N, C-alpha and C positions, 0 to 999 in steps of 0.2 A: 823645434827650437828657434828657427829663423822667424817663424810667425809670432812666437811668444815675445821675442825681443821687439818686433815691430809694434805689436799691440801695446806692450808696456810703455814703449817710447811715445806712442801716440797719446796714451793716457797722461804721461808726465808732461808732455808738451801743452796739453789743454790746461792742466793744473797750473803750470808755471805762467801761462799766458794770463790766466785769471788773476794770479798774484801780482804780476807786473802791472796790469791795468788798474788793480784795486789799491795797492799800497800807497801810492802817492796821493790819490784822491782821499783815502781814508784819513791820512794825516791832516790834510787841508780841511776836510769836513769836521774833524774833531776840534780843530782850532776855531773854526767859525761857530760851531755849536757852543763852545765855552764862552765866546764873546757874546753871542746872542742870549745865553742864559743869564749873564750878568746884567745885561741891559733890560731884559724882561722880568727879572726876578721881583722887582718892586711893583710891577704892574699886575702880576698874576693874581695876587690876593684881591685886588680891587676890581679887576675886570674878569668876568667869567669867560672861559674859553668858548669860542664860537662852535656851534653845532655843525659838524661836518656830515653831509649826506653821503651815504655809501654809494660808490659807483656800482650800478647794476652788473657791470661786466667783471667786477673784482674777482668773483668766484666762479665765473662762467668760462669753462674750458672749451676751446675750439680745436679742431684737428689741424694737422699740417696744412699749410696753404690757405688757412682761414683766419679771420680775426673777428673779435666780438664787437658788435655795433648795437647801440641803444636805439630801438625803433621809436616810431612816433608815439606809441603808447607807454614808452619808458621801460619796455622789456628788453632784456639782452637777447641778441640773436646772432648767429654765426653767418658771416658772408665771406666770399672769396676775398682774400687780402688784396687791397687796392694796389699796393706796391711793396715788393720785397725789400729788406734792408740792403743798403749799398754794400758792394764787395770791395775788398782791397787787392784783388788780382791774384789771390792765392789759388794755385791750381787744385789744391786739395778741397776747395769749396765745391768743385764740380762733382756731379753724380751721374751715374749711368742708369737708365730706366730698363724695364723688362722688354722694351721694344728696341733696345740697343741704340738709344738716342742720348746724347750727352746734354745735360741741362746745366746752366751756370751754378745752380745751388739747389739744395733740397726744397727750399721755399718755392723757387721758380717751378720745379717739377710738380709739386702739389697744388700750386696756384693754377697751373695749366689744367690739371686734372679737375679741379673745382670748377673752373670756368667752362670746361667742356661738358661736365656732368649737368651744368645748369644751362647749357646751350647758349652761352654768352657769345656775343659778336667778337669778343676778344680771344676766343678759343682759336688756337693756331691749327689744330688738327682734331677732328671729331673723334678719331680713334683714341685720343688721349684721355677720354672719359674713364678709361680703365687702366691707365698707366700707373705704375708704381715703382718704387726704388728697387733696383737690382743690387747695385754695389756702389761704394764710394769711389770717387775718381772718375776721370773721363773714360768712356767706353774704349775697350781695346780687345785685341785677339787674345782670348784666354787659353791657357794650356789645356789640352784635353784631359778629362778625368778617365783614365784607363782602368780596366778591371783590377790591375795590380795595385794602383794607387788607392782605389776604393777599398780593397781588402785591407790595406795597411792603415787606412784612415783612422779607425777607432783608437789605436794605440798612439798615433801621432797627435790626435786631438786631446786625448787624456794627458799626454805628456806636456803639451803647451798650456793646458789648463792648470796643471800643477805649477809650471814656471810662473804663470801670471799670478796665481794665488799666492805663491811664496813671495813674489816681489811686492804685492800689495800688503802683505803682512809686514815686510820690512819697513814699509812706509806708513804703517799704522792706518791703512785705508780700507781694511776689510769691514770696519764699523760694526764688528760683532765679536765679542770675546770668545764665544763658542767656536767660531770659525778659526780664530787665531790659535786656540788650543788644539783644534783638530789638524790644522796644517802643520803645527809643531810636532804633533804625534806622527803625522805622515812623513815628515822629513826624517824621522828616526826609524821608520818601518816601511820597507819597500812594498809590502803587500797592501798597505793603505795609501801608498803614494798616488795611485790612480783612482782610488775609490772616493775619498773625500772631495777632491776637486771636481769630480763629475757631478756629485750631488750638490755641491756649492753652486755650480753654474746653473743647474736646473732651478734652484731657488732664486738665483740672481735674475733669471729671465722671467720667472713667474711673477709678474708685477701687475699688469693691467689686462684682465682682472686677476687678482690673487686667488686662484681657485684650484691650486694643486695640479694644474695642467699648463702646458706651454703651447700656445697657438702658433700658427705659421707667422702671424703678424709679430708675435713676441720674439720670434727668432731673428728678426731683422737686425737688432743690435749686435748679434754675433756673426751673422752671415755677411752683412754689408761691408764691414771693414776687411773681411778675410777672403772673400771670393776672388779678388784680383791675384792673390797669392796661392790660394787653395781652391781650385775650381770644383773639387769634390764635396766641399762642405754643404752646399745647398741640396744636391740630390741625396747625399748621405742622410742628412737630418730629416728630409721629407720622407725617406724610407723608414725612419724610426716610427712613424705613425702607422703602426701595423694594421689597426682596424679601420684606417682611412676615415676617421671622424673629424679631421681638422685640428685635433689636439693631441699632444704627446703627454702621456702620464709619466710619473716618476719611474714606474716599472718598465715602460717602453723605452724611456730615455736610458735607464741603467743597462738594460739588456742590449740595446743598440751599441752602447759604448763599452761593452765587454765585461760588465759586472755580473757576478753570480747572484743567485736569488738571495742568499744570506747577506750579501753586501749592499743590497738596495734598501736604503733606510729613508723614511720620511722625516725630514729635518726642517721643512719650510714653516 
């Protein structure tokens, strides 16, 4: 329950921050657009709009710590980001790596990884060529994951997934009518209370690529925020990969989180 509250609060904080930064600018932009439209209205018919050339980097996606650069031949290419965005001093921007080193931000961590992989002179430590995100926040001494905590973890995780899903439903942020109907059904049926949220989270994580499997990389959005409070989550989820192929199937996921064969359903 404690974790669910923290996760939901974090989600709401990010949403509110976006609204605060956007509302005032949206009003100003609308006013300016209306003025511009009146001024340009009479010119549009007489003057054809200029032909805009598409930026080669517009649809070119680069990974964390990288940015798209147009090379000499006009082709988009990914390079280590020259400079990460400035920070406002928020301690929650910090991240802890798998080498137990605190970085100022996620961008700085993956910029360092990129520089070291390419053997750049700016690389601070050659070993960082394989560095990756462990969890959000500065590195700290984590509580040990005992056998007892590991045994209790499936029910704890299923419970806070239910709490998170229910809160998202209240705020109309599930973005899927089927999930809203299923969580409403689960709220009225204790047997389904821990079934639908478990399946929902699997589908929520199965994004890149959407292949009905969850890779260890796709687990980062759920492990990174939770590890500081639940040190069992990473070893637990890694153990869900029964055949050790680097991916977790819906069957492996469901079994791992305590679902019966008849309860594991493909809904992605």
